[in-house]
N, C-alpha and C positions, 0 to 999 in steps of 0.2 A: 469593293466597294464603293459605289460612290465614282467611278472612275481611278479611286487609291488601290495599288498594287498590297494586301495583307497579310502574307504568307510565301515563302520562299521553302520547298523541299529538294533533297537530291536523294530521289528514292536507292537510286547505287550506293549511294554514301552519304547516310543519313547523320555523319559523324562531321558533315561540314555543314554549316553556319552560316548564311549567306548576308542576314542583316546583322548590323554590329550589336545592337540593344539585345539582340537573342544569345549572340556569341558573348556576349559579357555573360549576361545569367548561366550560359554553361559553363563558364568557367568559374563562378562562385558551386554552382553544381560539382565540380570538378574537385574544391575543395572538402566537399561536404566526410566524405570519408575516404578511408586508403582509396587508390588507383585501381582501377575493376572490380572493388567490390560489389554486390549488390544492393540497393537502398530499395526504402518505400517511400515514393515522390506523389504527391496532392499536386494537379492542376485545375486550377482557378480559371475557365477562358480556355480553351481550348487552339482554338484555329485552327493552323493545319496539322496540331500534334509534332511539330516541330520537335520541341523540347522534349517529346515524351521517347522519339526517333531518335535522338541522341542520347539519350541516357540506356536506350536498349540497345543503343552499339555500343556506346563506352565502358556502360555496365550489365553486363548480360544476366538477366533473370532477377532484374528488379520486377517490384510490384508496382503497380501504377496505377491510379484515379486520374479520372478527367472530365470535370464540371463542366456544360458549356448549356449556355440560354435557347439557343439558336439549334433546335432540332435538325431544319433540313442543313445547316451549316454540318453536322456531325457526320451525319447519313452519309452526303457528298462526297467530304474528305475521306472518311473510310471506304468509300466504295469506290474512289475514283484513285488515291493513293494509298495502295496498300503499304501496312506497318510492316517492319522487319519481322523475319519468324521469328517465332518463340517469344514478339512481346506480349507479356501480359497484360492488360489495360481492362481495367475496367472502366465504362463510358456511363456518366449520371447527367440527366437532363435539368435543368430545372436552373433557378438562382443562384449562384455563390452561397451566398451565405444560411439560405434552408437546405443546403444539400452539405455544409460542411454540417448543421446542426443533425443533421437524417443519419451520415455517418456511423457506422458499427462504431461503439464507442470504444473498443477494445483497440481498432486500430489506431499505430501512433506513426506519423511520418519523419523521416529523412529532410525532406524539404516540401514545404507548402507555399506555389509557387502562383502571384496573382495577377494577371498581364489580363487585366480588361478595363483600365484607364485608358482612354486615348484621349483627352482633355480637360478641361478645366469643369464642364460639369459634369464631374462623376458619381456616380450612384453613392447620395449621401449614408444609406445604412451599410454603406462597403467600406466607406472613405474615412471612417473614424476609428478612434483608440477601442472601443468594446468590439468590433468586428477582429482587429487584431490580439485582441485578448483570445477572443475563442480560436482564431486561428493557432497562437501560441498554445493553448492548451490540449492541441492535436499534434504537436509537436513532441518524438521522443526527447530525452535528455540532453542532447547536442543536437538537436534537431536547427533548422534557420530555415527562416520565415525571405523569401524574395520578392518583392514587389516593383512590377515594372509600374512609372509614372510616366505617362506619358502627358505633356506640357506645352503651354505656350508662353511667351514670352514675359519674362518677370516671375517665373517659375511658383505663381501663387500657389497654386497644387500640391507643385513636390514638398515645397515649405511648412506647408497644414499636413502630409501623410510624412513626413521627417519626422514632425514635430509629434503625432500621434500614435508614430511608431516607439520614438522613443520613451514616450508614455507606458508600453505597452509590453514592449520587449528588453531587455537587458544591457544591450549594447546596439548601436546602427551605425550601418553606413553607408556612404550613397558612393554609385560608380558610374562615369560617363566618361564622353569624348572630352576635350578638355573645356574647349569654349562652349560649352551647358551650361558652364557651371557662371558664368557672366550673365546667363539670362536673356538675349539679346534674341534667340531665334528658337523656335520650336522643336522639340526631339524629347527625346526617351532619358529618363537616370533612372539609375535604377540602386533601390534601397534594401539591404542587406540587413534583417535584425538576429542576434544570438542571443544566447540564453546565456552568458557568460560574456566576460569583456573582450573585446574586438581583437581576435589575434592578432600583433603590430605584422608579423611575415608577412599574414593575408594579405595587407596592403603592395607589398612590395611583390608577393605573387603575380596579384591582380593586373598591378600596373606593366606587370613586364607581360604578362599575356596579353595583354591590350584589347579589343582593337586599339589601333596606337593612332592620334594621342591620347593616355587615357591620365587621369585623376579618380582618387580615392580620397575619401575625407569621411575621418572617422574624428573619436573624441571631440578637442577642442577645435578641430579644425571644421567640422559639420556645425559649430554654436551658432556660425552665421545665417548658415542655411536655413535650420530649423527651428531658431529664435528662443 
């Protein structure tokens, strides 16, 4: 889009993720439940369904929902890049916040993944505490809210979203390439919200998994970023 690559998938090996920020999200999803156990996942922003493919490959039998604003994009992806056999994916065309409200109230998700923000001009009705509270209400008791924040130098959007998520979730951690936290160049920082205190073991696990170099900020270490 606009001359920039948006997605990458390996149809033969969907468990292999090319983009670093998506690998980081995948590694957080890995911690959401015991290895290999099916989960329920909600993707707000579908892209090429890279993470839906990853979850099916690593957790066969998972039930997934994907919300995408652009019908043409989703149709193209599904036609040109077939999903792995056995994928249980339900697609919804529409605005992420509206779709969240319209989903079956009985549905609870082990992970809700928001991958919509691509710069400082994020949709105000999504980049806010109220939306994160609505997302939390759809989580299972130990479910995770994972948000990819693409931002510019200065990290204005990252800071505001970390603060908003902290007000909506019990705890929040930020996961990114080490240099991103200096705020000197554009890139992606992953925010993960939990409904219990952030497990210290997860910090070590995610740092070890990378991609490298990697840093996880949680607790007082996140204070400077979240304000």
